[in-house]
C-alpha positions in Angstrom: 0.1 0.0 0.0 2.9 2.3 0.7 5.4 2.2 -2.3 7.9 4.5 -0.6 8.5 1.7 1.9 10.0 -0.6 -0.7 13.2 1.5 -0.4 12.7 3.3 3.1 14.5 6.6 3.5 12.2 8.1 5.9 14.6 9.0 8.8 18.3 9.8 8.9 19.3 6.3 9.3 18.4 5.9 5.5 18.4 2.0 5.7 17.0 1.5 2.1 15.0 -1.3 3.6 12.3 -3.0 1.6 9.6 -3.0 4.4 6.8 -4.0 1.9 8.5 -7.3 1.2 9.6 -8.2 4.6 13.0 -6.8 4.8 12.8 -4.2 7.6 15.7 -1.9 8.5 16.8 -0.4 11.9 13.4 0.0 13.2 12.3 -3.5 12.4 9.0 -2.1 11.0 7.0 -3.4 8.0 4.3 -1.6 5.9 1.3 -2.3 8.3 -0.1 0.2 10.8 2.6 -0.4 13.4 0.3 1.1 15.8 0.6 -0.3 19.5 -2.0 1.9 21.3 -4.7 4.5 20.7 -5.8 6.3 23.8 -6.7 9.6 25.6 -3.7 11.1 27.2 -3.5 14.1 29.4 -0.1 14.8 28.5 2.5 17.0 30.1 1.8 20.5 28.8 -1.5 22.3 29.6 -1.8 23.6 26.0 -1.7 20.0 24.7 -4.0 18.3 27.1 -6.4 21.0 28.0 -9.5 19.8 29.9 -10.3 16.7 27.8 -6.9 15.5 26.7 -5.3 14.5 23.4 -6.0 11.4 21.4 -2.5 9.8 21.0 -1.5 7.1 18.4 1.5 5.2 19.8 3.7 3.5 17.0 5.5 0.3 17.8 9.3 0.1 17.3 11.5 3.3 16.9 14.5 4.6 15.0 16.3 5.2 18.3 16.7 2.7 20.9 17.0 4.5 24.3 17.9 2.1 27.0 15.8 4.1 29.5 12.6 4.4 27.2 9.4 4.7 29.2 7.6 3.1 26.4 10.0 0.0 26.1 7.1 -2.5 26.0 6.3 -1.3 22.5 9.4 0.8 21.4 12.0 -2.0 21.6 13.1 -3.2 18.1 12.5 -6.8 19.0 9.8 -9.5 18.4 9.3 -9.6 22.2 6.9 -6.8 22.7 3.4 -6.3 23.8 0.8 -7.3 21.2 1.2 -7.4 17.5 -0.1 -4.0 16.6 -3.6 -2.8 15.7 -5.0 -3.2 12.2 -5.8 0.1 10.5 -9.6 -0.4 10.7 -9.4 -1.0 14.4 -7.1 2.0 14.8 -9.3 4.3 12.8 -12.5 3.1 14.9 -10.7 4.0 18.1 -9.5 7.3 16.8 -12.8 8.3 15.7 -14.6 7.4 18.8 -12.2 9.5 20.9 -12.3 12.6 18.5 -16.2 12.3 18.6 -16.1 12.8 22.4 -15.0 16.4 21.7 -11.3 15.9 21.7 -9.8 17.9 18.8 -6.1 17.1 19.1 -4.6 14.0 17.5 -1.1 13.1 18.3 1.2 10.6 16.6 4.0 9.4 19.1 7.4 8.0 17.7 6.1 8.7 14.3 9.5 9.2 12.3 9.4 5.7 10.8 5.8 5.7 10.1 5.1 8.8 7.8 3.0 7.0 5.2 0.9 5.6 7.9 0.4 9.0 9.4 -0.7 10.5 6.0 -3.1 7.6 5.3 -4.8 8.1 8.7 -5.2 11.9 8.4 -6.5 11.6 4.7 -9.0 9.0 5.9 -10.2 11.4 8.7 -10.4 14.3 6.4 -12.7 12.2 4.0 -15.1 11.8 6.9 -15.1 15.6 7.6 -12.9 15.5 10.7 -9.9 17.9 10.8 -8.3 17.6 14.2 -5.2 19.5 15.1 -2.4 17.1 14.3 0.5 17.0 16.7 3.8 15.3 15.6 5.5 14.0 18.7 8.9 12.8 17.8 12.4 12.2 19.1 13.7 14.8 16.6 15.8 12.2 14.8 13.9 13.3 11.7 15.0 13.8 8.2 14.6 17.4 6.9 13.2 16.3 3.6 10.7 14.2 5.2 9.5 17.1 7.4 9.0 19.1 4.4 6.9 16.5 2.8 4.5 16.5 5.8 4.1 20.4 6.3 0.5 20.2 5.0 -0.4 17.6 7.3 1.2 18.8 10.7 -0.2 21.6 12.9 2.0 21.3 15.9 5.5 19.9 16.2 6.4 18.4 19.6 9.9 17.1 19.4 12.4 16.1 22.0 15.9 17.5 22.0 17.6 14.7 23.9 21.3 15.1 23.7 23.9 17.7 23.1 26.7 15.1 23.6 27.4 12.9 20.7 29.0 10.1 22.8 26.0 10.1 25.2 23.7 9.8 22.4 25.5 6.8 21.1 25.8 5.1 24.5 22.2 5.7 25.6 20.3 5.6 22.2 22.6 4.2 19.7 22.7 7.3 17.6 26.0 9.3 17.6 24.9 11.9 15.0 21.8 12.9 17.0 22.8 16.5 18.1 23.3 17.6 14.5 20.3 15.8 12.9 17.9 16.9 15.6 18.9 20.5 15.5 18.5 20.3 11.7 15.1 18.9 12.1 14.0 21.3 14.7 15.1 24.2 12.5 12.9 22.9 9.6 10.1 22.5 12.1 10.5 26.1 13.1 10.7 27.3 9.6 7.3 25.8 9.1 5.6 27.1 12.3 7.7 29.9 13.8 8.7 30.3 17.4 5.2 31.4 18.6 2.3 29.1 19.3 -1.3 29.7 18.5 -4.0 28.9 21.0 -7.8 28.4 20.5 -10.5 29.8 22.7 -10.1 26.8 25.0 -6.4 27.7 25.5 -5.2 24.6 23.5 -2.6 24.7 20.9 -3.6 24.9 17.2 -0.1 25.6 15.6 3.4 26.0 16.8 6.6 24.1 18.0 7.1 22.9 21.6 10.5 21.4 22.4 10.6 18.8 25.2 13.7 17.9 27.1 13.8 15.1 29.7 16.4 15.7 32.3 18.3 12.5 33.0 19.8 11.7 36.4 23.6 12.0 36.4 23.6 14.0 33.2 23.0 17.7 34.1 25.8 18.9 31.8 24.0 17.3 28.8 20.7 19.2 29.6 22.4 22.5 30.3 24.4 22.3 27.1 21.3 21.2 25.2 19.5 24.4 26.3 22.5 26.4 25.3 22.4 24.9 21.8 18.8 25.4 21.4 19.1 29.2 22.4 22.2 29.9 20.4 21.5 27.8 17.1 17.7 28.5 16.9 16.2 31.0 19.3 15.5 31.7 23.1 11.9 32.4 21.9 11.4 28.7 21.6 8.7 27.2 24.0 10.5 24.7 26.2 8.9 21.9 28.2 11.5 20.9 30.7 10.6 17.4 32.2 11.5 16.1 35.6 9.3 12.9 35.1 12.2 10.4 34.4 11.5 7.1 36.1 14.0 4.2 35.9 12.6 1.1 34.0 13.6 -2.5 34.8 16.0 -2.2 31.8 18.2 0.2 33.6 17.8 -0.8 37.3 21.5 -1.6 37.6 22.8 1.4 35.7 24.8 3.8 38.0 22.9 7.1 36.9 19.8 5.8 35.2 18.9 3.3 37.8 17.5 6.1 40.1 15.2 8.9 39.9 16.3 12.6 39.3 17.4 14.6 42.3 15.6 17.9 42.9 19.0 19.9 42.9 19.9 18.3 39.5 16.5 19.5 38.0 16.9 22.9 39.7 20.3 23.5 37.9 18.6 23.0 34.6 15.8 25.1 35.5 18.2 27.9 36.3 19.8 27.3 32.8 16.5 28.3 31.2 16.9 31.8 32.6 20.6 31.7 31.7 20.0 31.2 28.1 17.0 33.4 27.8 14.1 31.1 27.8 10.9 32.6 29.1 8.3 30.5 27.2 7.3 27.1 28.4 6.7 24.8 31.3 8.5 23.0 34.2 7.3 20.0 36.2 7.0 19.1 39.7 9.4 16.5 41.1 6.4 14.1 41.9 5.7 13.8 38.1 7.9 10.8 37.9 5.0 9.0 39.6 2.4 9.9 37.0 3.8 9.1 33.6 4.5 5.4 33.9 2.6 3.7 30.9 1.7 0.0 30.9 0.9 -1.2 27.3 -0.5 -4.3 28.6 -3.6 -2.2 29.4 -6.1 -0.8 26.9 -5.6 2.5 28.6 -1.9 2.6 29.3 -1.8 5.7 31.4 -4.8 4.9 33.5 -6.7 8.1 32.5 
């Protein structure tokens, strides 16, 4: 159904995989829906979740393999993961039921390797007269040309900026060129949407770019330098969502740094860096947030919301 997946070049890995004929690349994904969950999520930013939440579509597998990933049950590029993925028809039914509850934001989570699937879903919805605000929630390891090809589909970009340190990116996510590729991708997102966000009458976002950064325990320097890069190479006018919600998964329980929660003093140092580099738009989290965003994809409603 998706001819471009016979020679997949969607993300910066440029695998040339023939996903249509059973020869997957790095992400081990085929040409099916690759959807692990569709659910209502209250999210982390008030302008995203509003009062009713966002309908989030979580894709399986990923073009990064972060050893600490909170969504490891479905993001691990292995056959040993929860479920086998929803069929398109089932996913569409779930999406429509949620949208028809009055929720008008539709988010695609870990979408970088599933661009044709995103387009297919959006076009199907448009054919029914539904035009939700589309949120592209990625790890920012996105290809600029691919982002240009989805400009007409995406209203809000919600990328992470995980690493300023190449070696750390390699060690924790198997992606040594992350900083340069992610900055290039975010620059393209900002080119499309600008540094301001537009809200509707309900104070929910309709257009714009919001950059998320998860502060990792033991790696404060990475976070401070990440903010420095964003400020100097893009703009201090960016909206930054600085997250303290890190929670150690079983996969990193024995890791010296990642096997524990974030300390308040570590987070405070990064909060202070927001001011240092001129950021005044965005959100910070309470330290208790680490207890509130622990999904379980064994459940139909992974976030118990």
